[in-house]
C-alpha positions in Angstrom: 1.9 -8.1 3.0 1.6 -11.7 1.8 -1.1 -12.7 -0.6 -4.0 -15.2 -0.1 -6.2 -16.6 -2.8 -8.8 -19.4 -2.6 -11.5 -21.0 -4.7 -14.4 -23.4 -4.4 -16.5 -24.4 -7.4 -16.5 -26.6 -10.4 -13.3 -25.5 -12.3 -9.9 -27.0 -12.1 -8.5 -25.1 -9.2 -4.7 -25.2 -9.5 -4.5 -22.9 -12.6 -6.8 -20.4 -10.9 -4.7 -20.3 -7.7 -1.5 -19.9 -9.6 -3.0 -17.1 -11.7 -4.2 -15.4 -8.5 -0.8 -15.7 -6.8 0.8 -14.1 -9.9 -1.5 -11.1 -9.4 -0.8 -10.9 -5.7 3.0 -11.5 -5.8 3.7 -7.8 -5.2 2.4 -8.4 -1.7 5.2 -10.9 -0.9 7.5 -13.0 -3.0 9.9 -15.1 -0.9 8.0 -18.3 -1.0 4.6 -19.7 -2.2 2.4 -22.7 -1.9 -1.0 -24.2 -2.5 -3.2 -27.0 -1.3 -6.2 -28.5 -3.1 -8.7 -31.2 -2.3 -8.5 -34.5 -4.0 -11.4 -36.9 -4.4 -12.4 -38.9 -1.3 -11.3 -42.5 -1.4 -13.9 -45.2 -2.1 -16.4 -45.4 0.7 -14.9 -42.4 2.5 -16.4 -38.9 3.1 -13.2 -37.2 3.9 -11.2 -35.7 1.1 -7.4 -35.9 0.5 -5.5 -32.6 0.8 -2.6 -32.3 -1.7 0.0 -29.6 -1.1 2.9 -28.1 -3.1 5.2 -25.4 -1.7 8.4 -23.8 -2.8 10.9 -21.2 -1.7 11.2 -18.3 -4.2 8.8 -16.8 -6.6 5.4 -18.1 -7.8 7.1 -19.3 -11.0 9.2 -21.6 -8.8 6.0 -23.0 -7.3 4.4 -23.4 -10.7 7.4 -25.5 -11.8 6.8 -27.9 -9.0 3.0 -28.4 -9.5 2.5 -31.8 -11.1 0.8 -31.8 -14.5 -2.0 -34.0 -13.0 -3.1 -32.1 -10.0 -6.8 -32.1 -10.2 -9.2 -30.6 -7.7 -12.0 -28.0 -7.5 -11.3 -26.5 -4.1 -8.0 -24.9 -2.9 -6.2 -22.2 -1.1 -2.8 -20.6 -1.9 -0.4 -18.1 -0.5 2.6 -16.0 -1.5 4.8 -15.0 1.5 6.7 -12.0 2.9 8.7 -13.6 5.7 8.1 -12.5 9.3 8.6 -15.6 11.5 11.3 -17.8 10.0 13.5 -17.3 6.9 12.2 -18.0 3.4 12.2 -21.8 2.9 10.1 -24.7 1.7 9.2 -25.5 5.3 8.2 -22.0 6.3 6.1 -21.5 3.1 2.3 -21.5 3.5 0.0 -23.4 3.5 0.7 -25.2 6.8 -0.9 -28.6 7.5 -1.2 -30.7 10.7 0.6 -34.1 10.9 -2.4 -36.0 9.8 -2.9 -33.9 6.7 -6.4 -33.0 7.6 -6.2 -29.2 8.2 -4.6 -26.7 5.9 -4.3 -22.9 6.6 -2.9 -19.8 4.9 -2.4 -16.7 7.0 -1.5 -13.1 6.7 -0.5 -11.1 9.8 1.3 -11.8 13.0 0.2 -13.9 16.0 1.5 -12.0 19.0 1.2 -14.8 21.5 2.6 -17.5 19.1 5.6 -18.3 21.3 3.4 -18.8 24.4 1.0 -21.1 22.4 3.9 -23.0 20.8 5.4 -23.7 24.2 2.1 -25.1 25.5 1.5 -27.2 22.3 5.1 -28.6 22.4 4.5 -29.6 26.1 1.4 -31.5 24.9 3.5 -33.5 22.4 2.9 -31.5 19.2 5.8 -31.5 16.8 6.3 -28.4 14.7 7.7 -28.5 11.2 8.3 -24.8 10.6 9.4 -21.7 12.5 6.2 -19.8 11.6 3.6 -18.4 13.9 0.9 -19.6 11.5 1.6 -23.3 12.3 0.4 -22.7 15.8 -3.1 -21.9 14.4 -3.0 -25.1 12.3 -2.5 -27.2 15.4 -5.1 -25.4 17.4 -7.7 -26.1 14.7 -6.6 -29.7 14.3 -6.8 -30.4 18.0 -10.2 -28.9 18.4 -13.0 -31.4 19.3 -15.7 -29.0 18.0 -18.2 -30.7 15.6 -18.0 -28.1 12.8 -15.1 -26.5 11.0 -16.6 -23.1 11.7 -16.5 -23.8 15.5 -13.0 -25.2 15.3 -11.8 -22.0 13.6 -13.8 -19.9 16.0 -12.1 -21.5 19.0 -8.7 -21.0 17.5 -9.2 -17.3 16.7 -10.5 -16.7 20.2 -7.2 -18.1 21.5 -4.8 -16.2 19.4 -3.8 -12.5 19.8 -2.6 -10.4 17.0 -3.5 -9.7 13.4 -4.7 -12.3 10.9 -6.4 -12.9 7.6 -6.8 -16.7 7.3 -8.4 -19.2 5.0 -8.8 -22.8 6.3 -9.6 -26.1 4.6 -10.4 -29.4 6.4 -10.4 -32.9 4.8 -13.5 -33.8 6.8 -15.4 -30.8 5.5 -14.4 -30.7 1.8 -17.5 -28.7 0.7 -16.3 -25.4 2.3 -13.5 -22.9 3.0 -13.7 -21.0 6.3 -12.1 -17.6 6.5 -11.6 -15.0 9.3 -10.2 -11.5 9.6 -8.7 -9.3 12.2 -6.5 -6.5 11.0 -5.5 -8.1 7.7 -7.8 -7.8 4.6 -10.0 -10.7 3.5 -12.2 -10.2 0.4 -14.9 -12.6 -0.9 -15.5 -12.9 -4.6 -19.1 -13.9 -5.5 -19.4 -15.9 -8.8 -21.9 -18.0 -10.5 -22.0 -21.3 -8.5 -18.4 -20.6 -7.5 -16.8 -18.5 -4.7 -13.4 -16.9 -4.3 -11.4 -15.4 -1.5 -8.4 -13.2 -1.6 -6.4 -10.6 0.4 -6.8 -8.2 -2.5 -9.3 -7.7 -5.3 -6.5 -8.0 -7.8 -6.8 -11.8 -7.6 -10.5 -11.7 -8.2 -11.4 -9.1 -10.9 -10.6 -11.4 -13.9 -13.3 -13.8 -12.6 -15.9 -11.6 -10.7 -16.4 -7.9 -9.8 -18.9 -8.7 -7.1 -17.1 -8.7 -3.7 -17.8 -8.6 0.0 -15.1 -7.2 2.3 -15.0 -8.7 5.8 -14.7 -6.5 8.8 -12.4 -7.1 11.8 -13.8 -9.8 14.0 -15.8 -11.3 11.1 -15.7 -14.8 9.6 -17.3 -16.4 6.5 -18.0 -19.9 5.2 -17.7 -20.3 1.4 -19.4 -23.1 -0.4 -19.6 -23.4 -4.2 -23.2 -22.0 -4.4 -23.4 -19.9 -1.2 -21.6 -18.0 1.5 -22.5 -16.6 4.9 -20.8 -14.2 7.2 -20.8 -14.1 11.0 -18.8 -12.8 13.9 -16.2 -14.7 15.9 -18.9 -15.0 18.5 -21.2 -16.8 16.1 -23.8 -14.0 15.4 -24.9 -13.7 11.7 -23.9 -10.6 9.9 -25.4 -9.1 6.8 -23.2 -8.9 3.7 -24.2 -7.0 0.6 -21.8 -7.5 -2.4 -20.4 -4.3 -4.0 -19.0 -3.9 -7.5 -15.3 -3.4 -7.9 -14.7 -0.3 -10.1 -11.4 -1.5 -11.6 -11.3 -3.8 -14.6 -9.0 -6.8 -14.9 -7.0 -5.0 -17.6 -6.0 -2.4 -15.1 -3.7 -5.0 -13.5 -1.9 -5.8 -16.8 1.4 -4.2 -17.8 -0.2 -2.7 -20.9 2.9 -3.1 -23.1 5.4 -1.7 -20.5 8.4 -3.7 -19.2 7.5 -3.1 -15.6 4.5 -2.1 -13.6 6.5 0.9 -12.2 7.0 2.3 -15.6 3.4 1.8 -16.5 2.2 3.5 -13.4 4.6 6.5 -13.8 3.3 6.9 -17.4 -0.3 6.8 -16.2 0.0 9.9 -13.9 -1.4 12.5 -16.3 -4.6 10.4 -16.7 -4.7 9.6 -13.0 -4.6 13.3 -12.0 -7.3 14.1 -14.5 -9.4 11.4 -12.9 -9.0 12.7 -9.4 -10.0 16.2 -10.5 -12.9 15.1 -12.7 -16.3 16.2 -11.3 -14.9 17.9 -8.3 -14.1 21.5 -9.4 -16.7 24.1 -8.8 -15.9 27.1 -11.0 -18.9 29.1 -9.8 -17.5 29.5 -6.3 -13.9 28.9 -7.1 -13.8 25.8 -4.9 -14.2 22.0 -5.1 -16.8 19.5 -4.1 -15.7 16.7 -1.8 -18.9 15.1 -0.8 -17.4 12.2 1.0 -15.9 14.4 3.7 -19.0 14.5 5.9 -17.8 17.8 7.2 -20.1 20.8 6.9 -19.0 24.4 6.7 -19.6 25.1 10.4 -17.6 22.0 11.4 -14.8 23.0 9.0 -14.6 26.5 10.4 -14.3 25.0 13.9 -11.1 23.0 13.0 -8.1 24.6 14.8 -5.4 22.2 13.7 -4.9 19.4 11.2 -2.8 16.3 11.9 -1.9 14.0 9.0 -0.8 10.4 9.7 0.8 8.1 7.2 3.7 5.7 6.6 6.5 5.9 4.0 5.4 7.5 0.8 2.0 8.3 2.3 3.8 10.2 5.1 5.7 12.2 2.6 2.5 13.0 0.7 1.1 14.1 4.1 4.0 16.5 4.6 3.2 18.2 1.4 -0.5 18.1 2.3 0.2 19.8 5.6 2.0 22.7 3.8 -0.9 23.1 1.4 -3.4 23.3 4.2 -1.3 25.8 6.1 -0.8 27.9 2.9 -4.3 27.8 1.5 -6.5 27.3 4.5 -4.3 29.0 7.1 -4.9 26.2 9.6 -1.9 24.9 11.5 -1.1 21.5 10.1 1.6 18.9 10.4 2.3 15.3 9.4 3.7 12.5 11.5 4.5 8.8 10.8 1.5 6.8 12.0 3.8 4.1 13.3 5.3 6.6 15.8 2.1 8.5 16.7 0.2 5.5 17.9 3.0 4.6 20.5 3.6 8.0 22.0 0.4 8.5 24.0 -0.5 11.6 22.0 -2.8 14.3 23.3 -6.1 14.0 21.2 -7.6 17.5 20.8 -11.3 17.7 19.9 -10.6 20.7 17.7 -8.0 18.9 15.7 -9.0 17.2 12.4 -7.0 14.0 11.9 -6.3 12.7 8.4 -5.2 9.1 7.8 -3.4 8.4 4.5 -2.9 5.0 3.0 -2.7 3.8 -0.6 -4.2 0.4 0.2 -6.4 1.6 2.9 -5.2 -1.4 5.0 -1.8 -0.2 6.3 -1.8 -1.6 9.8 0.0 1.2 11.6 -2.3 3.8 10.1 -5.4 1.7 10.8 -4.4 1.1 14.4 -3.9 4.9 14.8 -7.3 5.5 13.3 -8.9 3.1 15.8 -7.1 4.6 18.7 -8.2 8.1 17.6 -11.8 7.0 17.2 -11.8 5.4 20.6 -10.8 8.8 22.0 -13.6 10.6 20.2 -11.5 12.3 17.5 -12.8 13.2 14.0 -10.8 11.3 11.4 -10.8 11.6 7.7 -9.3 9.1 5.3 -7.3 9.8 2.1 -7.1 6.3 0.4 -7.0 4.7 -3.0 -9.0 1.6 -2.4 -12.8 1.9 -2.2 -14.3 0.0 0.7 -10.9 -0.6 2.4 -10.6 -0.8 6.2 -9.5 2.8 6.7 -12.2 4.0 4.4 -14.8 2.2 6.5 -13.4 3.1 9.9 -13.1 6.9 9.3 -15.8 9.5 9.5 -15.4 10.5 5.8 -12.6 11.3 3.4 -11.3 11.5 -0.1 -10.7 8.7 -2.6 -7.6 9.5 -4.7 -8.8 7.5 -7.8 -5.3 6.6 -8.9 -6.4 3.1 -10.1 -4.6 -0.1 -9.2 -1.0 0.2 -8.3 0.9 -3.1 -8.5 4.5 -2.1 -8.2 5.7 -2.3 -4.6 6.9 1.3 -4.7 4.2 4.0 -5.1 4.3 6.6 -7.8 1.0 7.6 -9.3 -0.8 7.1 -6.0 1.7 9.4 -4.3 1.0 12.1 -7.0 -2.8 11.7 -6.7 -2.6 11.8 -2.9 -0.9 15.1 -3.0 -3.4 16.4 -5.6 -6.2 15.2 -3.2 -4.6 17.2 -0.4 -4.5 20.3 -2.7 -8.3 19.8 -3.2 -8.8 19.4 0.5 -6.8 22.5 1.3 -8.7 24.5 -1.4 -12.0 23.3 0.1 -11.0 24.3 3.6 -9.5 27.5 2.4 -12.5 28.7 0.6 -14.7 28.0 3.6 -12.4 30.1 5.7 -10.4 33.1 4.3 -9.0 32.1 0.9 -10.2 34.7 -1.7 -12.2 33.9 -4.8 -9.2 35.1 -6.9 -6.8 32.8 -5.1 -9.3 29.9 -5.4 -9.6 30.5 -9.1 -5.8 30.7 -9.4 -5.3 27.3 -7.7 -8.1 25.7 -9.8 -6.3 27.0 -13.0 -3.1 25.5 -11.7 -4.8 22.1 -10.9 -6.2 22.0 -14.5 -2.7 22.5 -15.9 -1.3 19.5 -14.1 -2.1 16.7 -16.5 -0.6 18.4 -19.5 2.4 19.5 -17.5 2.9 15.9 -16.3 2.8 14.7 -19.9 5.4 17.3 -20.8 7.7 16.0 -18.0 7.2 12.4 -19.1 8.2 13.3 -22.6 11.7 14.1 -21.4 12.2 10.5 -20.2 15.0 9.7 -22.6 17.1 12.6 -21.3 16.5 11.6 -17.7 17.5 8.0 -18.5 20.8 9.3 -19.8 21.4 11.2 -16.5 20.6 8.0 -14.6 23.4 6.2 -16.4 25.8 8.8 -15.1 24.6 8.6 -11.5 24.1 4.9 -11.3 27.7 4.3 -10.2 27.3 6.4 -7.1 27.5 4.6 -3.7 25.4 7.2 -2.0 23.4 10.3 -3.0 22.1 13.3 -1.0 18.8 15.0 -1.7 18.0 18.5 -0.5 15.1 20.9 -0.6 13.8 23.8 1.3 10.2 24.1 2.7 8.0 22.9 -0.2 11.0 21.1 -1.7 12.0 19.2 1.4 9.2 16.6 1.2 9.9 16.1 -2.5 13.6 15.4 -1.6 12.4 12.9 1.1 10.2 11.0 -1.4 12.8 11.1 -4.1 15.5 9.7 -1.7 13.1 6.9 -0.7 12.4 6.0 -4.3 16.0 5.7 -5.1 16.9 3.5 -2.1 13.8 1.3 -2.5 14.5 0.2 -6.0 18.2 0.8 -6.8 19.6 0.0 -3.3 21.8 3.0 -3.5 22.1 4.7 -0.1 20.4 8.0 -0.1 19.6 10.7 2.5 17.4 13.7 2.3 18.0 17.0 4.3 16.4 20.4 4.4 18.8 22.6 2.3 18.9 25.0 5.2 20.5 22.3 7.4 23.5 21.8 5.2 25.8 23.9 7.4 24.6 22.1 10.5 26.3 18.7 9.7 25.6 17.2 6.3 28.1 19.5 4.5 30.8 17.3 6.0 29.7 14.5 3.6 30.2 16.6 0.4 32.9 15.4 -1.8 33.3 14.6 -5.6 32.0 11.0 -5.1 28.7 12.2 -3.5 26.2 13.6 -5.9 23.5 15.9 -4.6 20.0 16.2 -6.1 18.7 19.7 -5.3 15.0 20.8 -5.5 15.2 24.4 -6.7 11.7 25.8 -7.5 11.3 29.4 -8.7 9.7 30.8 -5.6 10.5 33.2 -2.8 13.4 30.9 -1.7 15.2 30.7 -5.0 18.2 32.7 -4.0 18.5 30.8 -0.7 18.5 27.5 -2.6 21.1 28.8 -5.1 23.3 29.7 -2.1 23.1 26.0 -1.0 24.3 25.0 -4.5 27.2 27.4 -4.1 28.2 25.7 -0.8 28.2 22.3 -2.5 30.0 23.4 -5.6 32.7 25.1 -3.5 33.4 21.6 -2.1 33.5 19.9 -5.5 30.2 18.1 -5.0 28.4 17.1 -8.2 24.9 18.6 -8.5 21.8 17.6 -10.3 19.1 20.3 -10.0 15.4 19.9 -10.5 14.3 23.5 -11.3 12.2 25.7 -13.5 15.2 27.0 -15.4 18.8 25.8 -15.8 20.9 26.4 -12.7 24.4 27.8 -13.3 26.0 25.9 -10.4 24.5 22.6 -11.2 26.2 20.0 -13.4 22.9 19.0 -14.8 19.4 20.5 -14.5 16.1 18.7 -15.1 13.8 21.6 -16.1 10.1 21.2 -15.2 7.2 23.4 -16.2 6.1 26.1 -13.7 2.7 26.0 -12.0 1.3 27.9 -9.1 3.9 28.1 -6.4 1.8 26.1 -4.0 1.4 23.3 -6.5 5.0 23.1 -7.9 6.0 20.3 -5.6 3.5 18.0 -7.3 5.4 18.3 -10.6 9.0 18.3 -9.2 8.8 14.8 -7.8 7.8 13.2 -11.1 11.2 13.4 -13.0 12.9 12.0 -9.8 10.6 8.9 -10.1 12.0 8.4 -13.6 15.6 9.0 -12.3 15.1 6.3 -9.7 13.5 4.0 -12.2 16.3 4.3 -14.8 19.0 4.1 -12.2 17.6 0.8 -10.9 17.2 -0.4 -14.5 20.9 0.5 -15.2 21.9 -1.6 -12.2 19.7 -4.6 -13.2 17.4 -4.4 -10.2 14.1 -6.2 -9.9 12.2 -3.0 -10.0 8.6 -4.2 -9.3 9.7 -6.4 -6.5 12.6 -4.8 -4.5 14.3 -7.0 -2.0 12.9 -7.2 1.6 9.8 -5.1 0.7 6.2 -5.8 -0.1 3.1 -3.8 -0.9 0.4 -3.0 1.5 2.1 -3.3 4.9 -0.5 -5.0 7.1 1.8 -6.0 9.9 3.8 -3.9 12.4 
């Protein structure tokens, strides 16, 4: 949440910052701002800091930036509000009254109220409601001789999460940054340096990056950088190469990022499978697991932790592991797990799921599990992300950059990654060669079948027009279909703002049936599996009460008003395909309602705060 970008070098900085903010706007978009260094006055060594801020989108900020706004060093921010409503005053950067210190910040300062009270008693006047302004005053009031020490003193005082970038008029040759629980990435250029909260802001200028660890700081100068701990000890930082190209972050001719990312799913699934299938032994290679066969056979339970869409992917993953590997498995929201003092079993394999690899609730759960000696694997999309570094091993889902706030292709690739993990564990244990071969054949069919589903988009768009007038919708599924219903319900409410709820189809008679009426459409997941007749019975119950039904099935359903027919795969893999048309249904429903699909209200990508 929130986006940071900074630059120090020889180029005109304002256009670079605005471009970076545009690429990061999916991380927060209720206000934005930037600050740059002007030339020192004659006979002075201190620079002048010039700031522009605006409530609203980055385009609103861009309209306020003067045509003559020259400088070669600057930091900028696009905000997702936590402390204080969206406003010009609450927008970042924040500066001290003398205009010497400027700071941008992602995260939440837990002891901000306590620090604010103390600062106010010392005569400090606050101009915003944000927790970030507290840090600005702490740095400005420090008597330390260097900017590094001023920032170090401040971060030792605060509690909570932060990714910060700081400029100081008395130290115009540098930007100092620090990280604790919120991502900070350095971009290494030729006699120029960048900083951002996401590589998306960097890849059009450099693909050489350094990702800071928690408790680490860095000083950026135009021709150099150094990293060190908040205690002052030097750390070694070796740049790595970002695998994604700048073009990966463009819309590629689509009207929205969401549409682009839905359309990329066949290629994305092909990518996650590539090089991993072992036909000789009817299994897969997952070299990054760091889990040998003896250790895998010792696993007695699998616990999957994620939030939102990642949690839903984990529910499907747990079912795949139980079916293919015959290991008891379940999924739980990481945000709940970390607060309920769970029993950590040494024979349980924990799996942390996060698209960004930076989701704070998931990361905090991983750190708690590691503290208690658990083995934790990561299933993430971003190479080198915090969760990837904190876990014992894992699987990269290789979905490519996902810019739309809501997840589509990453969800699909995450589920496919769980199918690979389940197959791997199953073949080590009791899954037969024949069943291994059958699942591999099913996995190989997925890209072509996804393309087949995407080719029906026009028909799904027409259905969306019919359902866009609904005030509420119900989604139902049974066993494998229930997590699909949960995810489809979430997609619809995220981008269309239509109220939607998901229930197991088996639970209809235990309460939800009271809601059924002609004004409430039900979307039913009806795979052709051993539960087909049970699911058809649920459709009968709804139809008997005049409820409209849209079925997602492998063949037209007699009791449904409409059926979206999807191709049949292996029973264990069908849920991967059945969610894709419902992504398109949510998309076209939101489009019919005129929603801002890529940037839904109140939401942001990469949730790095509690």
